C-alpha positions as CSV (number, residue, x, y, z in Angstrom):
1,M,-148.0,-8.0,26.9
2,A,-145.8,-9.8,24.5
3,T,-142.0,-10.0,24.9
4,I,-139.2,-10.9,22.5
5,F,-139.1,-14.3,24.3
6,D,-142.6,-15.2,23.4
7,N,-141.6,-16.3,19.9
8,E,-138.1,-17.5,20.6
9,T,-137.2,-20.9,19.1
10,A,-134.1,-23.1,19.6
11,Q,-133.2,-22.5,16.0
12,A,-133.4,-18.7,16.4
13,L,-131.3,-18.9,19.6
14,N,-128.7,-21.1,17.8
15,E,-128.5,-18.6,15.0
16,A,-128.1,-15.7,17.5
17,A,-125.4,-17.6,19.3
18,G,-123.5,-18.0,16.1
19,L,-123.7,-14.3,15.5
20,L,-122.6,-13.5,19.1
21,T,-119.7,-16.0,18.8
22,D,-118.5,-14.3,15.6
23,E,-118.5,-11.0,17.6
24,G,-116.5,-12.5,20.4
25,L,-119.5,-12.4,22.8
26,N,-119.1,-15.9,24.0
27,D,-120.8,-15.6,27.4
28,E,-123.9,-14.3,25.6
29,A,-123.7,-17.1,23.1
30,V,-123.6,-19.6,25.9
31,A,-126.7,-18.0,27.4
32,C,-128.5,-18.3,24.0
33,L,-127.5,-21.9,23.6
34,T,-128.4,-22.8,27.1
35,R,-131.8,-21.3,26.6
36,G,-132.1,-23.2,23.3
37,I,-131.2,-26.5,25.0
38,F,-133.9,-25.7,27.7
39,L,-136.4,-25.5,24.8
40,E,-135.1,-28.5,22.9
41,P,-132.9,-30.7,25.2
42,D,-132.7,-33.4,22.5
43,N,-131.1,-31.1,19.9
44,G,-127.6,-32.5,19.5
45,Y,-126.5,-29.6,17.3
46,L,-127.2,-27.1,20.1
47,W,-125.0,-29.2,22.4
48,F,-122.3,-29.4,19.8
49,N,-122.4,-25.6,19.3
50,L,-122.3,-25.1,23.0
51,A,-119.2,-27.3,23.2
52,L,-117.5,-25.2,20.5
53,V,-118.2,-22.0,22.4
54,Y,-116.8,-23.6,25.6
55,R,-113.7,-24.6,23.6
56,K,-113.3,-20.9,22.6
57,Q,-113.5,-20.0,26.3
58,N,-110.9,-22.7,27.1
59,K,-113.5,-24.4,29.4
60,R,-112.4,-27.9,28.5
61,S,-114.4,-30.0,30.9
62,E,-117.6,-28.1,30.0
63,S,-116.8,-28.5,26.4
64,I,-116.3,-32.3,26.7
65,Q,-119.5,-32.7,28.7
66,A,-121.4,-30.9,26.0
67,L,-119.7,-33.0,23.3
68,Q,-120.8,-36.1,25.2
69,E,-124.3,-34.9,25.2
70,A,-124.2,-34.1,21.5
71,L,-122.7,-37.5,20.8
72,N,-125.5,-39.3,22.8
73,L,-128.0,-37.6,20.5
74,I,-126.1,-37.7,17.2
75,H,-123.6,-40.5,17.1
76,D,-123.0,-40.4,13.3
77,D,-121.7,-36.9,12.9
78,A,-118.0,-36.7,11.7
79,D,-117.6,-33.1,13.0
80,I,-118.6,-34.1,16.5
81,W,-116.2,-37.0,16.4
82,D,-113.4,-34.8,15.0
83,T,-114.0,-32.2,17.8
84,I,-113.8,-34.9,20.4
85,G,-110.5,-36.1,18.8
86,V,-109.1,-32.6,18.9
87,S,-110.3,-32.1,22.5
88,L,-108.8,-35.3,23.7
89,F,-105.6,-34.6,21.9
90,E,-105.3,-31.3,23.7
91,L,-105.8,-33.1,27.0
92,G,-103.0,-35.5,26.1
93,E,-105.5,-38.4,25.7
94,F,-103.9,-39.7,22.6
95,E,-105.5,-43.2,22.6
96,G,-109.0,-41.7,23.0
97,S,-108.2,-39.1,20.4
98,S,-107.2,-41.8,17.9
99,I,-110.4,-43.7,18.5
100,A,-112.5,-40.5,18.0
101,F,-110.7,-39.8,14.7
102,S,-111.4,-43.4,13.6
103,N,-115.0,-42.8,14.2
104,A,-114.9,-39.5,12.4
105,F,-113.5,-41.3,9.4
106,K,-116.3,-43.9,9.5
107,H,-118.7,-41.0,8.8
108,D,-116.6,-38.8,6.5
109,N,-113.2,-40.0,5.2
110,K,-113.1,-37.1,2.6
111,S,-112.6,-34.2,5.1
112,S,-109.3,-32.5,4.6
113,R,-109.7,-30.9,8.1
114,I,-110.2,-34.2,9.8
115,W,-107.2,-35.7,8.0
116,N,-105.1,-32.7,9.0
117,N,-106.2,-33.0,12.7
118,Y,-105.5,-36.7,12.7
119,G,-102.0,-36.0,11.2
120,T,-101.3,-33.5,14.0
121,L,-102.1,-36.2,16.5
122,L,-99.7,-38.7,14.7
123,F,-97.0,-36.0,14.4
124,N,-97.1,-35.3,18.2
125,Q,-96.8,-39.1,18.7
126,K,-93.7,-39.0,16.6
127,K,-95.4,-41.3,14.0
128,Y,-93.9,-39.2,11.2
129,I,-94.6,-41.5,8.3
130,E,-98.2,-41.9,9.2
131,A,-98.4,-38.2,9.8
132,R,-97.0,-37.5,6.4
133,N,-99.6,-39.8,4.8
134,A,-102.4,-38.0,6.7
135,F,-101.2,-34.6,5.7
136,E,-100.7,-35.6,2.1
137,T,-104.3,-37.1,2.1
138,A,-105.6,-33.8,3.5
139,L,-103.9,-31.9,0.6
140,V,-105.2,-34.3,-2.0
141,L,-108.7,-33.6,-0.6
142,D,-108.1,-29.8,-0.5
143,A,-105.0,-28.4,-2.1
144,K,-105.6,-25.1,-0.4
145,N,-105.5,-26.4,3.1
146,V,-102.6,-24.2,4.4
147,D,-102.5,-25.8,7.8
148,A,-102.0,-29.3,6.3
149,F,-99.3,-27.9,4.0
150,L,-97.4,-26.3,6.8
151,N,-97.8,-29.4,8.9
152,L,-96.5,-31.5,6.0
153,Y,-93.5,-29.2,5.8
154,D,-92.7,-29.8,9.4
155,T,-93.1,-33.5,8.9
156,Y,-90.7,-33.5,5.9
157,V,-88.2,-31.7,8.2
158,E,-88.6,-34.4,10.9
159,L,-88.1,-37.1,8.2
160,G,-85.2,-35.4,6.6
161,E,-86.9,-35.5,3.1
162,K,-84.8,-32.7,1.6
163,D,-86.2,-33.0,-2.0
164,K,-89.7,-32.6,-0.7
165,L,-88.6,-29.7,1.4
166,K,-87.2,-28.0,-1.7
167,E,-90.6,-28.4,-3.4
168,C,-92.3,-27.0,-0.4
169,N,-89.9,-24.1,-0.2
170,S,-90.5,-23.3,-3.9
171,I,-94.2,-23.2,-3.3
172,L,-93.8,-21.1,-0.2
173,D,-91.5,-18.7,-2.0
174,S,-94.2,-18.2,-4.7
175,M,-96.6,-17.3,-2.0
176,N,-94.1,-14.9,-0.3
177,Y,-94.3,-17.0,2.8
178,V,-91.4,-17.2,5.2
179,V,-90.9,-20.4,7.3
180,H,-89.2,-19.8,10.6
181,Q,-86.9,-22.6,11.6
């Protein structure tokens, strides 16, 4: 007698996990990814996706363990390095986070998201000039990166760059966006 599991593949389980995650069914997504990893333990993308689901569940140590497995299998993926950078930043491991972002840039220095994440690290270290440069780079790469724009706004506040703030406020007004200070 055939069951639905007779034809399951790691790819199908990975796709199912993505759909489940989109629906907020994270425990079920973890189950799919774990089963996929059982079928293909050397699939770094399954490990990476498992790390992302664990992050959504706020299971930081499990997420970092899965990221380490992914990195052991795929060491040249900018998204994995970026996620490690963000994870370490969230844990207050700023030096490790900086190293992870440096590695992410070795593999993709044209990602607005990575530049914004790196800028957030710099901002939290009170390295405002470097943060400004990172956020501005993020916006050059993607002018519609709202997170980078708002982070840049906060950085201009910290730097006291009133002319730049006026420009930002003009843009925000045109978007009907209210900044709470």
